[in-house]
mmCIF file as Biopython writes it, N, C-alpha, C and O atoms, coordinates in Angstrom:
data_model
#
loop_
_atom_site.group_PDB
_atom_site.id
_atom_site.type_symbol
_atom_site.label_atom_id
_atom_site.label_alt_id
_atom_site.label_comp_id
_atom_site.label_asym_id
_atom_site.label_entity_id
_atom_site.label_seq_id
_atom_site.pdbx_PDB_ins_code
_atom_site.Cartn_x
_atom_site.Cartn_y
_atom_site.Cartn_z
_atom_site.occupancy
_atom_site.B_iso_or_equiv
_atom_site.auth_seq_id
_atom_site.auth_asym_id
_atom_site.pdbx_PDB_model_num
ATOM 1   N N  . MET A ? 1  ? -18.220 -7.602  16.784 1.0 0.0 1  A 1 
ATOM 2   C CA . MET A ? 1  ? -17.683 -6.658  15.848 1.0 0.0 1  A 1 
ATOM 3   C C  . MET A ? 1  ? -18.244 -6.988  14.471 1.0 0.0 1  A 1 
ATOM 4   O O  . MET A ? 1  ? -18.201 -8.142  14.044 1.0 0.0 1  A 1 
ATOM 5   N N  . TYR A ? 2  ? -18.767 -5.990  13.777 1.0 0.0 2  A 1 
ATOM 6   C CA . TYR A ? 2  ? -19.344 -6.174  12.456 1.0 0.0 2  A 1 
ATOM 7   C C  . TYR A ? 2  ? -18.390 -5.601  11.426 1.0 0.0 2  A 1 
ATOM 8   O O  . TYR A ? 2  ? -18.035 -4.424  11.507 1.0 0.0 2  A 1 
ATOM 9   N N  . GLY A ? 3  ? -17.972 -6.392  10.475 1.0 0.0 3  A 1 
ATOM 10  C CA . GLY A ? 3  ? -17.047 -5.907  9.465  1.0 0.0 3  A 1 
ATOM 11  C C  . GLY A ? 3  ? -16.589 -7.026  8.566  1.0 0.0 3  A 1 
ATOM 12  O O  . GLY A ? 3  ? -17.098 -8.145  8.633  1.0 0.0 3  A 1 
ATOM 13  N N  . MET A ? 4  ? -15.618 -6.713  7.719  1.0 0.0 4  A 1 
ATOM 14  C CA . MET A ? 4  ? -15.118 -7.701  6.775  1.0 0.0 4  A 1 
ATOM 15  C C  . MET A ? 4  ? -13.637 -7.975  7.018  1.0 0.0 4  A 1 
ATOM 16  O O  . MET A ? 4  ? -12.855 -7.062  7.281  1.0 0.0 4  A 1 
ATOM 17  N N  . ARG A ? 5  ? -13.279 -9.217  6.926  1.0 0.0 5  A 1 
ATOM 18  C CA . ARG A ? 5  ? -11.882 -9.607  6.913  1.0 0.0 5  A 1 
ATOM 19  C C  . ARG A ? 5  ? -11.438 -9.635  5.456  1.0 0.0 5  A 1 
ATOM 20  O O  . ARG A ? 5  ? -12.270 -9.555  4.553  1.0 0.0 5  A 1 
ATOM 21  N N  . ALA A ? 6  ? -10.157 -9.745  5.226  1.0 0.0 6  A 1 
ATOM 22  C CA . ALA A ? 6  ? -9.617  -9.677  3.862  1.0 0.0 6  A 1 
ATOM 23  C C  . ALA A ? 6  ? -10.249 -10.718 2.931  1.0 0.0 6  A 1 
ATOM 24  O O  . ALA A ? 6  ? -10.457 -10.435 1.751  1.0 0.0 6  A 1 
ATOM 25  N N  . HIS A ? 7  ? -10.553 -11.896 3.433  1.0 0.0 7  A 1 
ATOM 26  C CA . HIS A ? 7  ? -11.058 -12.970 2.577  1.0 0.0 7  A 1 
ATOM 27  C C  . HIS A ? 7  ? -12.568 -13.156 2.660  1.0 0.0 7  A 1 
ATOM 28  O O  . HIS A ? 7  ? -13.103 -14.079 2.047  1.0 0.0 7  A 1 
ATOM 29  N N  . ASP A ? 8  ? -13.268 -12.300 3.404  1.0 0.0 8  A 1 
ATOM 30  C CA . ASP A ? 8  ? -14.724 -12.403 3.501  1.0 0.0 8  A 1 
ATOM 31  C C  . ASP A ? 8  ? -15.373 -11.897 2.222  1.0 0.0 8  A 1 
ATOM 32  O O  . ASP A ? 8  ? -14.876 -10.961 1.595  1.0 0.0 8  A 1 
ATOM 33  N N  . THR A ? 9  ? -16.469 -12.510 1.843  1.0 0.0 9  A 1 
ATOM 34  C CA . THR A ? 9  ? -17.202 -12.049 0.665  1.0 0.0 9  A 1 
ATOM 35  C C  . THR A ? 9  ? -18.275 -11.030 1.028  1.0 0.0 9  A 1 
ATOM 36  O O  . THR A ? 9  ? -18.765 -10.307 0.160  1.0 0.0 9  A 1 
ATOM 37  N N  . ALA A ? 10 ? -18.643 -10.970 2.306  1.0 0.0 10 A 1 
ATOM 38  C CA . ALA A ? 10 ? -19.659 -10.016 2.757  1.0 0.0 10 A 1 
ATOM 39  C C  . ALA A ? 10 ? -19.399 -9.689  4.224  1.0 0.0 10 A 1 
ATOM 40  O O  . ALA A ? 10 ? -18.786 -10.486 4.935  1.0 0.0 10 A 1 
ATOM 41  N N  . PRO A ? 11 ? -19.861 -8.522  4.684  1.0 0.0 11 A 1 
ATOM 42  C CA . PRO A ? 11 ? -19.695 -8.196  6.103  1.0 0.0 11 A 1 
ATOM 43  C C  . PRO A ? 11 ? -20.370 -9.241  6.986  1.0 0.0 11 A 1 
ATOM 44  O O  . PRO A ? 11 ? -21.400 -9.807  6.619  1.0 0.0 11 A 1 
ATOM 45  N N  . ALA A ? 12 ? -19.785 -9.487  8.139  1.0 0.0 12 A 1 
ATOM 46  C CA . ALA A ? 12 ? -20.328 -10.470 9.069  1.0 0.0 12 A 1 
ATOM 47  C C  . ALA A ? 12 ? -19.971 -10.057 10.486 1.0 0.0 12 A 1 
ATOM 48  O O  . ALA A ? 12 ? -19.140 -9.174  10.698 1.0 0.0 12 A 1 
ATOM 49  N N  . THR A ? 13 ? -20.598 -10.697 11.438 1.0 0.0 13 A 1 
ATOM 50  C CA . THR A ? 13 ? -20.289 -10.447 12.837 1.0 0.0 13 A 1 
ATOM 51  C C  . THR A ? 13 ? -19.182 -11.399 13.269 1.0 0.0 13 A 1 
ATOM 52  O O  . THR A ? 13 ? -19.292 -12.612 13.094 1.0 0.0 13 A 1 
ATOM 53  N N  . HIS A ? 14 ? -18.114 -10.842 13.835 1.0 0.0 14 A 1 
ATOM 54  C CA . HIS A ? 14 ? -17.004 -11.634 14.331 1.0 0.0 14 A 1 
ATOM 55  C C  . HIS A ? 14 ? -16.858 -11.363 15.819 1.0 0.0 14 A 1 
ATOM 56  O O  . HIS A ? 14 ? -16.893 -10.212 16.254 1.0 0.0 14 A 1 
ATOM 57  N N  . PHE A ? 15 ? -16.698 -12.406 16.582 1.0 0.0 15 A 1 
ATOM 58  C CA . PHE A ? 15 ? -16.578 -12.271 18.024 1.0 0.0 15 A 1 
ATOM 59  C C  . PHE A ? 15 ? -15.142 -12.520 18.436 1.0 0.0 15 A 1 
ATOM 60  O O  . PHE A ? 15 ? -14.544 -13.526 18.053 1.0 0.0 15 A 1 
ATOM 61  N N  . ARG A ? 16 ? -14.589 -11.603 19.217 1.0 0.0 16 A 1 
ATOM 62  C CA . ARG A ? 16 ? -13.246 -11.794 19.756 1.0 0.0 16 A 1 
ATOM 63  C C  . ARG A ? 16 ? -13.361 -12.627 21.028 1.0 0.0 16 A 1 
ATOM 64  O O  . ARG A ? 16 ? -14.321 -12.516 21.791 1.0 0.0 16 A 1 
ATOM 65  N N  . SER A ? 17 ? -12.379 -13.439 21.221 1.0 0.0 17 A 1 
ATOM 66  C CA . SER A ? 17 ? -12.330 -14.200 22.462 1.0 0.0 17 A 1 
ATOM 67  C C  . SER A ? 17 ? -10.919 -14.099 23.021 1.0 0.0 17 A 1 
ATOM 68  O O  . SER A ? 17 ? -9.981  -13.719 22.320 1.0 0.0 17 A 1 
ATOM 69  N N  . ASP A ? 18 ? -10.790 -14.436 24.265 1.0 0.0 18 A 1 
ATOM 70  C CA . ASP A ? 18 ? -9.479  -14.418 24.886 1.0 0.0 18 A 1 
ATOM 71  C C  . ASP A ? 18 ? -8.638  -15.499 24.221 1.0 0.0 18 A 1 
ATOM 72  O O  . ASP A ? 18 ? -9.012  -16.672 24.230 1.0 0.0 18 A 1 
ATOM 73  N N  . ARG A ? 19 ? -7.525  -15.117 23.655 1.0 0.0 19 A 1 
ATOM 74  C CA . ARG A ? 19 ? -6.688  -16.077 22.937 1.0 0.0 19 A 1 
ATOM 75  C C  . ARG A ? 19 ? -5.780  -16.863 23.863 1.0 0.0 19 A 1 
ATOM 76  O O  . ARG A ? 19 ? -5.219  -17.883 23.463 1.0 0.0 19 A 1 
ATOM 77  N N  . LEU A ? 20 ? -5.630  -16.404 25.086 1.0 0.0 20 A 1 
ATOM 78  C CA . LEU A ? 20 ? -4.755  -17.103 26.030 1.0 0.0 20 A 1 
ATOM 79  C C  . LEU A ? 20 ? -5.531  -18.186 26.762 1.0 0.0 20 A 1 
ATOM 80  O O  . LEU A ? 20 ? -6.680  -17.996 27.162 1.0 0.0 20 A 1 
ATOM 81  N N  . CYS A ? 21 ? -4.870  -19.329 26.925 1.0 0.0 21 A 1 
ATOM 82  C CA . CYS A ? 21 ? -5.495  -20.410 27.684 1.0 0.0 21 A 1 
ATOM 83  C C  . CYS A ? 21 ? -4.405  -21.191 28.397 1.0 0.0 21 A 1 
ATOM 84  O O  . CYS A ? 21 ? -3.227  -21.091 28.053 1.0 0.0 21 A 1 
ATOM 85  N N  . ARG A ? 22 ? -4.803  -21.956 29.377 1.0 0.0 22 A 1 
ATOM 86  C CA . ARG A ? 22 ? -3.869  -22.807 30.095 1.0 0.0 22 A 1 
ATOM 87  C C  . ARG A ? 22 ? -4.201  -24.260 29.789 1.0 0.0 22 A 1 
ATOM 88  O O  . ARG A ? 22 ? -5.358  -24.678 29.822 1.0 0.0 22 A 1 
ATOM 89  N N  . VAL A ? 23 ? -3.156  -25.011 29.492 1.0 0.0 23 A 1 
ATOM 90  C CA . VAL A ? 23 ? -3.288  -26.448 29.268 1.0 0.0 23 A 1 
ATOM 91  C C  . VAL A ? 23 ? -2.293  -27.112 30.204 1.0 0.0 23 A 1 
ATOM 92  O O  . VAL A ? 23 ? -1.088  -26.882 30.112 1.0 0.0 23 A 1 
ATOM 93  N N  . ASN A ? 24 ? -2.808  -27.933 31.100 1.0 0.0 24 A 1 
ATOM 94  C CA . ASN A ? 24 ? -1.960  -28.577 32.110 1.0 0.0 24 A 1 
ATOM 95  C C  . ASN A ? 24 ? -1.085  -27.564 32.836 1.0 0.0 24 A 1 
ATOM 96  O O  . ASN A ? 24 ? 0.077   -27.840 33.134 1.0 0.0 24 A 1 
ATOM 97  N N  . GLY A ? 25 ? -1.645  -26.389 33.122 1.0 0.0 25 A 1 
ATOM 98  C CA . GLY A ? 25 ? -0.948  -25.355 33.874 1.0 0.0 25 A 1 
ATOM 99  C C  . GLY A ? 25 ? -0.015  -24.489 33.051 1.0 0.0 25 A 1 
ATOM 100 O O  . GLY A ? 25 ? 0.566   -23.541 33.579 1.0 0.0 25 A 1 
ATOM 101 N N  . GLU A ? 26 ? 0.147   -24.795 31.752 1.0 0.0 26 A 1 
ATOM 102 C CA . GLU A ? 26 ? 1.040   -24.010 30.904 1.0 0.0 26 A 1 
ATOM 103 C C  . GLU A ? 26 ? 0.228   -23.051 30.034 1.0 0.0 26 A 1 
ATOM 104 O O  . GLU A ? 26 ? -0.898  -23.354 29.641 1.0 0.0 26 A 1 
ATOM 105 N N  . LEU A ? 27 ? 0.816   -21.892 29.740 1.0 0.0 27 A 1 
ATOM 106 C CA . LEU A ? 27 ? 0.134   -20.818 29.023 1.0 0.0 27 A 1 
ATOM 107 C C  . LEU A ? 27 ? 0.371   -20.925 27.513 1.0 0.0 27 A 1 
ATOM 108 O O  . LEU A ? 27 ? 1.513   -21.014 27.062 1.0 0.0 27 A 1 
ATOM 109 N N  . PHE A ? 28 ? -0.716  -20.917 26.738 1.0 0.0 28 A 1 
ATOM 110 C CA . PHE A ? 28 ? -0.683  -21.003 25.286 1.0 0.0 28 A 1 
ATOM 111 C C  . PHE A ? 28 ? -1.604  -19.939 24.704 1.0 0.0 28 A 1 
ATOM 112 O O  . PHE A ? 28 ? -2.387  -19.323 25.428 1.0 0.0 28 A 1 
ATOM 113 N N  . PHE A ? 29 ? -1.508  -19.723 23.382 1.0 0.0 29 A 1 
ATOM 114 C CA . PHE A ? 29 ? -2.551  -18.965 22.701 1.0 0.0 29 A 1 
ATOM 115 C C  . PHE A ? 29 ? -3.064  -19.761 21.520 1.0 0.0 29 A 1 
ATOM 116 O O  . PHE A ? 29 ? -2.334  -20.540 20.906 1.0 0.0 29 A 1 
ATOM 117 N N  . CYS A ? 30 ? -4.345  -19.548 21.210 1.0 0.0 30 A 1 
ATOM 118 C CA . CYS A ? 30 ? -5.017  -20.231 20.120 1.0 0.0 30 A 1 
ATOM 119 C C  . CYS A ? 30 ? -5.069  -19.308 18.909 1.0 0.0 30 A 1 
ATOM 120 O O  . CYS A ? 30 ? -5.181  -18.091 19.056 1.0 0.0 30 A 1 
ATOM 121 N N  . THR A ? 31 ? -4.987  -19.887 17.711 1.0 0.0 31 A 1 
ATOM 122 C CA . THR A ? 31 ? -5.021  -19.096 16.494 1.0 0.0 31 A 1 
ATOM 123 C C  . THR A ? 31 ? -6.277  -19.401 15.692 1.0 0.0 31 A 1 
ATOM 124 O O  . THR A ? 31 ? -6.953  -20.399 15.942 1.0 0.0 31 A 1 
ATOM 125 N N  . ARG A ? 32 ? -6.586  -18.544 14.731 1.0 0.0 32 A 1 
ATOM 126 C CA . ARG A ? 32 ? -7.711  -18.787 13.824 1.0 0.0 32 A 1 
ATOM 127 C C  . ARG A ? 32 ? -7.470  -20.026 12.972 1.0 0.0 32 A 1 
ATOM 128 O O  . ARG A ? 32 ? -8.414  -20.647 12.482 1.0 0.0 32 A 1 
ATOM 129 N N  . GLU A ? 33 ? -6.216  -20.376 12.801 1.0 0.0 33 A 1 
ATOM 130 C CA . GLU A ? 33 ? -5.863  -21.551 12.013 1.0 0.0 33 A 1 
ATOM 131 C C  . GLU A ? 33 ? -5.966  -22.832 12.838 1.0 0.0 33 A 1 
ATOM 132 O O  . GLU A ? 33 ? -5.560  -23.906 12.394 1.0 0.0 33 A 1 
ATOM 133 N N  . ASN A ? 34 ? -6.512  -22.700 14.041 1.0 0.0 34 A 1 
ATOM 134 C CA . ASN A ? 34 ? -6.713  -23.821 14.966 1.0 0.0 34 A 1 
ATOM 135 C C  . ASN A ? 34 ? -5.411  -24.469 15.401 1.0 0.0 34 A 1 
ATOM 136 O O  . ASN A ? 34 ? -5.318  -25.692 15.510 1.0 0.0 34 A 1 
ATOM 137 N N  . THR A ? 35 ? -4.401  -23.635 15.651 1.0 0.0 35 A 1 
ATOM 138 C CA . THR A ? 35 ? -3.168  -24.139 16.239 1.0 0.0 35 A 1 
ATOM 139 C C  . THR A ? 35 ? -3.067  -23.615 17.664 1.0 0.0 35 A 1 
ATOM 140 O O  . THR A ? 35 ? -3.661  -22.594 18.011 1.0 0.0 35 A 1 
ATOM 141 N N  . LEU A ? 36 ? -2.323  -24.313 18.462 1.0 0.0 36 A 1 
ATOM 142 C CA . LEU A ? 36 ? -2.079  -23.923 19.842 1.0 0.0 36 A 1 
ATOM 143 C C  . LEU A ? 36 ? -0.595  -23.608 19.932 1.0 0.0 36 A 1 
ATOM 144 O O  . LEU A ? 36 ? 0.240   -24.493 19.746 1.0 0.0 36 A 1 
ATOM 145 N N  . GLU A ? 37 ? -0.261  -22.356 20.217 1.0 0.0 37 A 1 
ATOM 146 C CA . GLU A ? 37 ? 1.126   -21.898 20.233 1.0 0.0 37 A 1 
ATOM 147 C C  . GLU A ? 37 ? 1.595   -21.717 21.671 1.0 0.0 37 A 1 
ATOM 148 O O  . GLU A ? 37 ? 0.875   -21.160 22.499 1.0 0.0 37 A 1 
ATOM 149 N N  . GLY A ? 38 ? 2.800   -22.188 21.966 1.0 0.0 38 A 1 
ATOM 150 C CA . GLY A ? 38 ? 3.341   -22.035 23.302 1.0 0.0 38 A 1 
ATOM 151 C C  . GLY A ? 38 ? 4.126   -23.265 23.682 1.0 0.0 38 A 1 
ATOM 152 O O  . GLY A ? 38 ? 4.488   -24.045 22.801 1.0 0.0 38 A 1 
ATOM 153 N N  . PRO A ? 39 ? 4.402   -23.473 24.939 1.0 0.0 39 A 1 
ATOM 154 C CA . PRO A ? 39 ? 3.968   -22.699 26.103 1.0 0.0 39 A 1 
ATOM 155 C C  . PRO A ? 39 ? 4.840   -21.466 26.332 1.0 0.0 39 A 1 
ATOM 156 O O  . PRO A ? 39 ? 5.962   -21.372 25.835 1.0 0.0 39 A 1 
ATOM 157 N N  . PHE A ? 40 ? 4.289   -20.526 27.100 1.0 0.0 40 A 1 
ATOM 158 C CA . PHE A ? 40 ? 4.965   -19.274 27.420 1.0 0.0 40 A 1 
ATOM 159 C C  . PHE A ? 40 ? 5.089   -19.138 28.926 1.0 0.0 40 A 1 
ATOM 160 O O  . PHE A ? 40 ? 4.265   -19.644 29.689 1.0 0.0 40 A 1 
ATOM 161 N N  . ASP A ? 41 ? 6.151   -18.434 29.337 1.0 0.0 41 A 1 
ATOM 162 C CA . ASP A ? 41 ? 6.431   -18.256 30.763 1.0 0.0 41 A 1 
ATOM 163 C C  . ASP A ? 41 ? 5.498   -17.261 31.440 1.0 0.0 41 A 1 
ATOM 164 O O  . ASP A ? 41 ? 5.277   -17.333 32.649 1.0 0.0 41 A 1 
ATOM 165 N N  . SER A ? 42 ? 4.943   -16.321 30.652 1.0 0.0 42 A 1 
ATOM 166 C CA . SER A ? 42 ? 4.093   -15.284 31.238 1.0 0.0 42 A 1 
ATOM 167 C C  . SER A ? 42 ? 3.077   -14.814 30.204 1.0 0.0 42 A 1 
ATOM 168 O O  . SER A ? 42 ? 3.229   -15.057 29.006 1.0 0.0 42 A 1 
ATOM 169 N N  . ALA A ? 43 ? 2.043   -14.141 30.686 1.0 0.0 43 A 1 
ATOM 170 C CA . ALA A ? 43 ? 1.043   -13.565 29.791 1.0 0.0 43 A 1 
ATOM 171 C C  . ALA A ? 43 ? 1.670   -12.482 28.921 1.0 0.0 43 A 1 
ATOM 172 O O  . ALA A ? 43 ? 1.288   -12.320 27.762 1.0 0.0 43 A 1 
ATOM 173 N N  . GLU A ? 44 ? 2.625   -11.746 29.468 1.0 0.0 44 A 1 
ATOM 174 C CA . GLU A ? 44 ? 3.296   -10.687 28.705 1.0 0.0 44 A 1 
ATOM 175 C C  . GLU A ? 44 ? 4.067   -11.276 27.527 1.0 0.0 44 A 1 
ATOM 176 O O  . GLU A ? 44 ? 4.008   -10.747 26.417 1.0 0.0 44 A 1 
ATOM 177 N N  . LYS A ? 45 ? 4.788   -12.369 27.768 1.0 0.0 45 A 1 
ATOM 178 C CA . LYS A ? 45 ? 5.539   -13.033 26.695 1.0 0.0 45 A 1 
ATOM 179 C C  . LYS A ? 45 ? 4.574   -13.601 25.650 1.0 0.0 45 A 1 
ATOM 180 O O  . LYS A ? 45 ? 4.840   -13.525 24.451 1.0 0.0 45 A 1 
ATOM 181 N N  . ALA A ? 46 ? 3.474   -14.158 26.101 1.0 0.0 46 A 1 
ATOM 182 C CA . ALA A ? 46 ? 2.478   -14.687 25.172 1.0 0.0 46 A 1 
ATOM 183 C C  . ALA A ? 46 ? 1.912   -13.573 24.302 1.0 0.0 46 A 1 
ATOM 184 O O  . ALA A ? 46 ? 1.733   -13.763 23.099 1.0 0.0 46 A 1 
ATOM 185 N N  . GLU A ? 47 ? 1.626   -12.407 24.893 1.0 0.0 47 A 1 
ATOM 186 C CA . GLU A ? 47 ? 1.107   -11.268 24.122 1.0 0.0 47 A 1 
ATOM 187 C C  . GLU A ? 47 ? 2.115   -10.808 23.077 1.0 0.0 47 A 1 
ATOM 188 O O  . GLU A ? 47 ? 1.737   -10.471 21.955 1.0 0.0 47 A 1 
ATOM 189 N N  . GLN A ? 48 ? 3.391   -10.793 23.437 1.0 0.0 48 A 1 
ATOM 190 C CA . GLN A ? 48 ? 4.440   -10.439 22.472 1.0 0.0 48 A 1 
ATOM 191 C C  . GLN A ? 48 ? 4.450   -11.431 21.312 1.0 0.0 48 A 1 
ATOM 192 O O  . GLN A ? 48 ? 4.570   -11.041 20.151 1.0 0.0 48 A 1 
ATOM 193 N N  . GLU A ? 49 ? 4.325   -12.705 21.634 1.0 0.0 49 A 1 
ATOM 194 C CA . GLU A ? 49 ? 4.343   -13.735 20.598 1.0 0.0 49 A 1 
ATOM 195 C C  . GLU A ? 49 ? 3.079   -13.710 19.744 1.0 0.0 49 A 1 
ATOM 196 O O  . GLU A ? 49 ? 3.122   -14.059 18.564 1.0 0.0 49 A 1 
ATOM 197 N N  . ILE A ? 50 ? 1.951   -13.299 20.330 1.0 0.0 50 A 1 
ATOM 198 C CA . ILE A ? 50 ? 0.728   -13.126 19.535 1.0 0.0 50 A 1 
ATOM 199 C C  . ILE A ? 50 ? 0.956   -12.059 18.478 1.0 0.0 50 A 1 
ATOM 200 O O  . ILE A ? 50 ? 0.601   -12.252 17.315 1.0 0.0 50 A 1 
ATOM 201 N N  . GLN A ? 51 ? 1.548   -10.931 18.871 1.0 0.0 51 A 1 
ATOM 202 C CA . GLN A ? 51 ? 1.814   -9.854  17.917 1.0 0.0 51 A 1 
ATOM 203 C C  . GLN A ? 51 ? 2.784   -10.316 16.832 1.0 0.0 51 A 1 
ATOM 204 O O  . GLN A ? 51 ? 2.603   -9.985  15.660 1.0 0.0 51 A 1 
ATOM 205 N N  . ALA A ? 52 ? 3.810   -11.075 17.211 1.0 0.0 52 A 1 
ATOM 206 C CA . ALA A ? 52 ? 4.767   -11.597 16.234 1.0 0.0 52 A 1 
ATOM 207 C C  . ALA A ? 52 ? 4.087   -12.581 15.285 1.0 0.0 52 A 1 
ATOM 208 O O  . ALA A ? 52 ? 4.368   -12.581 14.086 1.0 0.0 52 A 1 
ATOM 209 N N  . TYR A ? 53 ? 3.202   -13.414 15.812 1.0 0.0 53 A 1 
ATOM 210 C CA . TYR A ? 53 ? 2.469   -14.379 14.994 1.0 0.0 53 A 1 
ATOM 211 C C  . TYR A ? 53 ? 1.588   -13.653 13.975 1.0 0.0 53 A 1 
ATOM 212 O O  . TYR A ? 53 ? 1.562   -14.017 12.799 1.0 0.0 53 A 1 
ATOM 213 N N  . ILE A ? 54 ? 0.868   -12.625 14.434 1.0 0.0 54 A 1 
ATOM 214 C CA . ILE A ? 54 ? 0.014   -11.843 13.530 1.0 0.0 54 A 1 
ATOM 215 C C  . ILE A ? 54 ? 0.850   -11.215 12.428 1.0 0.0 54 A 1 
ATOM 216 O O  . ILE A ? 54 ? 0.451   -11.243 11.264 1.0 0.0 54 A 1 
ATOM 217 N N  . ALA A ? 55 ? 1.992   -10.655 12.768 1.0 0.0 55 A 1 
ATOM 218 C CA . ALA A ? 55 ? 2.872   -10.041 11.771 1.0 0.0 55 A 1 
ATOM 219 C C  . ALA A ? 55 ? 3.318   -11.085 10.744 1.0 0.0 55 A 1 
ATOM 220 O O  . ALA A ? 55 ? 3.317   -10.807 9.545  1.0 0.0 55 A 1 
ATOM 221 N N  . ARG A ? 56 ? 3.699   -12.281 11.199 1.0 0.0 56 A 1 
ATOM 222 C CA . ARG A ? 56 ? 4.107   -13.343 10.269 1.0 0.0 56 A 1 
ATOM 223 C C  . ARG A ? 56 ? 2.960   -13.740 9.351  1.0 0.0 56 A 1 
ATOM 224 O O  . ARG A ? 56 ? 3.165   -13.930 8.152  1.0 0.0 56 A 1 
ATOM 225 N N  . MET A ? 57 ? 1.763   -13.866 9.897  1.0 0.0 57 A 1 
ATOM 226 C CA . MET A ? 57 ? 0.608   -14.257 9.083  1.0 0.0 57 A 1 
ATOM 227 C C  . MET A ? 57 ? 0.262   -13.184 8.050  1.0 0.0 57 A 1 
ATOM 228 O O  . MET A ? 57 ? -0.171  -13.507 6.944  1.0 0.0 57 A 1 
ATOM 229 N N  . GLN A ? 58 ? 0.448   -11.924 8.400  1.0 0.0 58 A 1 
ATOM 230 C CA . GLN A ? 58 ? 0.190   -10.843 7.450  1.0 0.0 58 A 1 
ATOM 231 C C  . GLN A ? 58 ? 1.185   -10.892 6.298  1.0 0.0 58 A 1 
ATOM 232 O O  . GLN A ? 58 ? 0.814   -10.631 5.153  1.0 0.0 58 A 1 
ATOM 233 N N  . VAL A ? 59 ? 2.439   -11.220 6.581  1.0 0.0 59 A 1 
ATOM 234 C CA . VAL A ? 59 ? 3.444   -11.359 5.520  1.0 0.0 59 A 1 
ATOM 235 C C  . VAL A ? 59 ? 3.078   -12.540 4.622  1.0 0.0 59 A 1 
ATOM 236 O O  . VAL A ? 59 ? 3.119   -12.423 3.397  1.0 0.0 59 A 1 
ATOM 237 N N  . VAL A ? 60 ? 2.725   -13.660 5.216  1.0 0.0 60 A 1 
ATOM 238 C CA . VAL A ? 60 ? 2.330   -14.839 4.439  1.0 0.0 60 A 1 
ATOM 239 C C  . VAL A ? 60 ? 1.125   -14.506 3.576  1.0 0.0 60 A 1 
ATOM 240 O O  . VAL A ? 60 ? 1.079   -14.871 2.402  1.0 0.0 60 A 1 
ATOM 241 N N  . ASP A ? 61 ? 0.145   -13.811 4.156  1.0 0.0 61 A 1 
ATOM 242 C CA . ASP A ? 61 ? -1.066  -13.459 3.413  1.0 0.0 61 A 1 
ATOM 243 C C  . ASP A ? 61 ? -0.748  -12.524 2.253  1.0 0.0 61 A 1 
ATOM 244 O O  . ASP A ? 61 ? -1.291  -12.692 1.161  1.0 0.0 61 A 1 
ATOM 245 N N  . SER A ? 62 ? 0.128   -11.534 2.474  1.0 0.0 62 A 1 
ATOM 246 C CA . SER A ? 62 ? 0.461   -10.599 1.401  1.0 0.0 62 A 1 
ATOM 247 C C  . SER A ? 62 ? 1.248   -11.318 0.303  1.0 0.0 62 A 1 
ATOM 248 O O  . SER A ? 62 ? 1.074   -11.004 -0.874 1.0 0.0 62 A 1 
ATOM 249 N N  . ASN A ? 63 ? 2.103   -12.267 0.659  1.0 0.0 63 A 1 
ATOM 250 C CA . ASN A ? 63 ? 2.824   -13.044 -0.342 1.0 0.0 63 A 1 
ATOM 251 C C  . ASN A ? 63 ? 1.872   -13.924 -1.138 1.0 0.0 63 A 1 
ATOM 252 O O  . ASN A ? 63 ? 2.039   -14.076 -2.348 1.0 0.0 63 A 1 
ATOM 253 N N  . TRP A ? 64 ? 0.876   -14.508 -0.477 1.0 0.0 64 A 1 
ATOM 254 C CA . TRP A ? 64 ? -0.111  -15.352 -1.133 1.0 0.0 64 A 1 
ATOM 255 C C  . TRP A ? 64 ? -0.977  -14.517 -2.077 1.0 0.0 64 A 1 
ATOM 256 O O  . TRP A ? 64 ? -1.287  -14.948 -3.187 1.0 0.0 64 A 1 
ATOM 257 N N  . SER A ? 65 ? -1.364  -13.326 -1.632 1.0 0.0 65 A 1 
ATOM 258 C CA . SER A ? 65 ? -2.226  -12.452 -2.442 1.0 0.0 65 A 1 
ATOM 259 C C  . SER A ? 65 ? -1.527  -11.932 -3.692 1.0 0.0 65 A 1 
ATOM 260 O O  . SER A ? 65 ? -2.157  -11.778 -4.738 1.0 0.0 65 A 1 
ATOM 261 N N  . SER A ? 66 ? -0.230  -11.661 -3.589 1.0 0.0 66 A 1 
ATOM 262 C CA . SER A ? 66 ? 0.486   -11.072 -4.711 1.0 0.0 66 A 1 
ATOM 263 C C  . SER A ? 66 ? 1.073   -12.137 -5.646 1.0 0.0 66 A 1 
ATOM 264 O O  . SER A ? 66 ? 1.546   -11.816 -6.736 1.0 0.0 66 A 1 
ATOM 265 N N  . GLY A ? 67 ? 1.041   -13.381 -5.225 1.0 0.0 67 A 1 
ATOM 266 C CA . GLY A ? 67 ? 1.670   -14.436 -6.005 1.0 0.0 67 A 1 
ATOM 267 C C  . GLY A ? 67 ? 0.753   -15.063 -6.937 1.0 0.0 67 A 1 
ATOM 268 O O  . GLY A ? 67 ? 1.142   -15.975 -7.667 1.0 0.0 67 A 1 
#
């Protein structure tokens, strides 16, 4: 994907990867901030938590930008 993120200074190519992974049989998701979130009981629950995590990060980012 070619485009700009909020903090990019110029357009760049960004590659999406599967955020879900298994560690010792348990389901987690990885973040851009290099954290591993989980474990989750199902892929569906992990996807819900990914959306919640993104929403939280957007609030944090908007607070940081306006402050």
